[in-house]
C-alpha positions, 0 to 999 in steps of 0.5 A: 861101321864099314865092312873093312873095319868090321872085318879087322875088329872081328879078328880076335876081339878079346885076345886073352880069351880067344887064345883057347883052341879046340879041345882036340888040338889045344895043349893042356896048361901043364904042357904049355908051361915049361922052364925056358932059358932067360938068355933065349928070351928076346925083350922088345920095346913095349908100350911101357916106357918106365918099369917100376923099380919098386914093383921089381924089388917087391917081386924079388922079395916074393921070389926069395920067400916063396919061389917064382909063382905063375909064368911069363908068356912067350911066343917062338920067334919066326925062323927069319926074325932078326933076333934069331941072329943074336941067339934068341928063340922066344919073344917075351909077350908079357911079364917083363918085371917078373923076368927082370926080377928073376934075372937080377936074382941070378936065375938062368931059367924062368917058368913060361907059358909058350904060345904060338902067336902072330904079331897082331896077337902079341901086340893085342895081348901085350896092350891088354896086359899093360892097360890093367896096370895102375902106373901106366902114365897117360902118354904111354896109354896114348902111344899104346892106343896109337900102336894098336890102331896102326897094327889093326889097320895094317899101317904105321903110327905115322899114317894113323896120326896123318889120318887123324889130322885129315879127320880134324881138317875135314871137320873144320873145312867140311871136306870129304874123307876117302873111303879107306880113311873113313874106314880106318877112322871108324876102326880107331874109334872102335878101338877106343870104345873097346877100352872106354878110351873116349873120343878120337878128337880128344885122343888126338888133342891129348897126343898133340899136347904130350908130343909138344912137351919140352924135353926136360918135362918129357924125360921126367914123365918117362922116368915116372918122376912126374905124372901126366897132369903135372907134366902138362902144367909144367910143359906150358912154362916157356922160360927154360930156367923157370921151368927147370926150377918148377920141375925140381920143386914138383919132383921134390915135393910132389905138390897137387896140380892146383898148387902148381898152377898157383905157383905159376901165377905168382911167378908170372905176376912177380916177373911182370911187376919187375919188367921195365916198360919200354919207353915210348916216343914221347918218353924219349923226347922228354928224356932228351929235353931233360938231358939238354937242360941239365947240360945247360945248367951244369955249363953255367951258360944260363947264369947270364942275364939273357932276356931271350933265354929267360923268355924261352925258359918261361915258355918251357915252364908253361909247356911243362904245366900243359903236359902235366894236365895231359897226364 
């Protein structure tokens, strides 16, 4: 790994454990936990697009029966933070479901552990906390990785994706990457290794597939109505009406992926059987000839004893016999 990548990796590996400061300067646990006014806690957009309502309701029942246990984690907002103008004093690092439960129960304050953290620490802790949740869908995990890569590389998510594309193009065409990009690529892989997230090439491919999902499927995925594997199966259906019908079925019956694939195949076969074949040039010529002969018959002109007409009709019959042999 390059020195730049090592330097970035060394900044607080395992944030949840590295937040402990020397004993002579660290506050005790009791001193860091206090009652904070909920209205003063700013909740930013997090990796988790969908918050499980069932989990919130479960927390509300537990709080009613036993009171609020534990604490959410918050950090003081910097003096120049934009949220300060709206009356907020703290940023919620994690514990969004717990805070939502308290808000819906009408609580005005919540037990919170207050830690002074920099933005990178906040992002790492939030990502670590979200990664242990079982209902975090695959796309949310990918976006979380992307945000973390951007943060640790000191760049943006868009730049990370551009560099991943450069990596892919370099592998295909044999070109060289700049030293900066190479260092970032090593860092990105190290982040995936930290969480057993697989290879960068696979990460990039999955991200592209999820980003290309149709809007209706992506919305259902974000809302937790379908899981990632089923969303990808539905995303491959190009016909919007057919996809909508399948999506409704999947949301309603929650069939396994194997059944979705089977249903897709059956519908494709059924549609293919109903599709009319486009007429070829020969088919059009034959149709025209039949139309003309039909017109002659209906007009009665062939009723006359015309030797030349009879010879032409005999010739037509011979040609028809030859065509039958060809097909």
